N, C-alpha and C positions, 0 to 999 in steps of 0.2 A: 505492500500501500504509501508505503513512504520511498520505496525505491527512487524512484525518477526525480524525490523531493531532494533524495542527499546524493544522486548520480551513481546510485552503487547497482550491481548484476544482479548481487542475490543479499540475502538478509545474512549480516555478518554478525548476528548474535543470538544464532536459532540455539535454544539451549533446551528442547526436548530430546533431537537425535544426534547422535553423535558422529560427527562429521572428520576422518583424523586429517582431511584438508585443512582445518583449522585448526589443529590441534600447534601450540607454542611449545617449544619444550624449555623448562626451565633448567636448571643446573640439576638440580635432581630427576627430572625425565629422562636427561640428556646418558645421568649416571646409569638410572635402571638400563636404558635401552644397550648402551655397553656392557652393561653386567649380563642382560640379555645376549648379546650379542657371542662374549667371550664364553658363557656358557655350550651354548648350542655349537659355538666351534671347537671347544677344548673336549667336548661332550663331556658335562664334569660333573652335572647336578640339577637343579630342579630350583623353581624359582616359585617364590609368592608377593603381591603387590596389597598391598593396604592403603588406608586413609578415608578419610571423611566422607561423606553422603556430596555428589556435587564436585568432586574435587578434580575430576578425571578421569580416573581409572580405567574406564571403559573406553575412551577415545584413545589414552595410551594403548591398552592393548589393543585396537583396532588397530591402530598405526603399526606395534610390534608386528601384527599379523601379516600387515601389508608388505612389511621388510622380508620376513620370514616366505612369505609366497616367492618371493622374486626367485629364490632357489629350488630348482626343482629336484632338489636331493630333498626337501623338506616334505611332510605327508602333514598337514594341520589338520586336526579336527576340533574345531571353536564349539563350545556349548552355552549355550547363556539361562544366565537363571534356571539350574538343574533343582528344581522342587519335586527331588523324589525320592518318598519317603522308604526304600531299601536299598541296598548295594546291588541287589540283581538290575533293580530297575536302567540304575547308573551304568554299571556293565556293558547291559543291552544297549543302552544310549553309545556308551566308547567306540565297541564293536560296531555297530550301526554306522557310526561317524567312520571308523576306518575300513569300511566295507569287506567286513569281516562276518562271516556268517555267522549266526547266533543260534543255541539249541535251547531245549523246553528247561536244561535246570541248571541253574547257576555253572556247578563245575565245567557241566560240558562247555558252557560257553568258554569258560577263563581257557581251559583249556584249550579251545580252538585257539582264542589269541595268543597264549603265549607261544604257542607255535608257530602261529601266523611273526611274532615279533622275531622270532628268531630267523627267520626265514628271508625275512622281505627284504631287498638292498635299498629299502629308504629311511627317511630316519622320522620318523611320530613322533607330533608335537603335539600333545593334547592341552587345550587351551580351556580352563571353565572360568568365567565370569559369573559373577553373585555367588563365588561360591561358600557361602556366608551359612548358605540353603543345605550344604552338604550334611547328614547324619553322618554320626558316628561309623557308622556300619564301610560305609562310602568311603571316608576317608583310609580305613582300614583295605577295600579294594585299591584305593590309590596307592597306600604305601606295598600291597604287593606287587603292583606294578615297579612301583620305583627299587624297589631290593630284587625285581627281576633283569639281574645282568648276569653277563658271562667273563669276557673278557674286555665288555666295553659297555658302554651303556645303551640299550636299547631303545628309548624313548625317553624323552622330558615331558614334568608337568610344568603347567604355570600356573598358577590361581592368583585369582583376583577378586578381593570381597573388602567387606566389611571389617570392622575391629571387632564381632561373632568369628568373624573365620579367624582370626590372630589368636584368641581366648581359645578357640578348637584345638588350634594346632601348637599353641605353648604346653596341653593339658596332655598330649600325645607327642612324645618324648622322641620316640622312635622314626616318627613323621618328620616332626622337628627339625632333629640331627640331619636332616637328608634334604632341605631344603634353603636356599639363601633367602632371603627380607628383605624385601623394599618397600620403602613410605614414602608416598606422595602426599606432598601437605597443601594447606593452603597457601597462598599464594602472600608475599610483601606488596606495599603500597605498590613499591618498583615495577615489580615483574608484574602487576596488575595493570598497570599501564601500560605496559610493552606487549601485556599479551592482547588487550584492546587494541591496539593500533597493530599490530601485526592481523587478528581478524580483520579491521578496518582495510585494511591495504589490499588485502587477498579478493573482499568485496568490491571494493570499489572500480567504477567505469578507469578511472584514473589513479594508480598507483601510490600519486604523490599528493591525493588530496588527504589533508589534515584531519585528525579523530576531532570531530565536532561539539566534545565534550567539554567543559573551562576544566581548568584544576579544580574549582571549589566543587564543580557537578562530580570528579571522578575519586573525591576525597567521602561525597557522598555515597557512592555508591560501593567503595572502599566499605565504608565504616557499616551498613549493612550488611555487606557481605561477607564480611570478616575473611576475605582473597579467599572465597570459593568459587572458584570459574561459574558454574551453575548461575549461582546466585548474581551473579555480577552480568550475566548475559543476559538473564530475566531483566531484571534492571531497566539494562542499556535496550535492550528489544522495545520496551513499553514506552522508556522515557525519547525514544526515537518519534516514536507515536505521536509522540504529545506535542513534541515539538512540531513534528510535521503539521498538526493538526491546528497550531499555532500558526504556522508558516513561518516558523522558526529556523534558520538555517546552524543555532548554533543550540546545545544543549547548556542550561544552566542550572545552578543548584538547588532554585526555587523549584525548577519543574522535576528535579530527580527527589526533593526532598517529599513533593507528591506523590510523585508515583512509589515511594517507598512508604508512607502513609497509607497508602492503597495498599497495596501488599501487605503491611502488617496490620491491617484493619485497623488501622485510626483515621479514618477521611477525615475527621474533625476535626484534626489537631493541623496546626500551622507551624 
């Protein structure tokens, strides 16, 4: 709706659908990517990524996946939000994703999968997002995958989830000892502005077009969001719409305050 007004080709602050094109790497994100690349290259272990809701974990995961797909030797199985109540349900989802035949019994399916792991000439990488939904028995199945090694690592597991996932992993010492931890935290004030500038440049018709938010507006966005990208993008998106409705080409702190109050259920506050 406001695209032509701000000379944009697409919305810069879409916050509901993760888009790897718009993922801006902080030093933390670059470190996680380097860690993942190292583990893949050296076949040296497994990884779990945690962080607060809205920090960009899923977008980072999809960005990492795109990079992994450039190597034809890698075979990726991406499972999203596995709200599965049994280890058998997880095992069937995993084997289906890798194109391995499932059987009626858990043991027979597991045997098929482990046989396939030994025979495949590709490197399977299992990526599970929203892994806080995994039950203990499912973690035990993943632990079995991790311990099923010969003279080399047969597959890699990457888990991504909220703090509940970390708590479960920490209680399961056997699996924790086989995984490298990585944490994606909220952005600092300077990082927040750089992230928004990066997204604006990608979405603009002219990549030299300046970010239309004043410094005070940026302060308001940061204070409300606490540096969490999803909340930053939500406020920025609605603020652009408000500026468009007022036929303004700059977003000031007054506009952002109105949006923040609305999103916080405080429409009457000034």
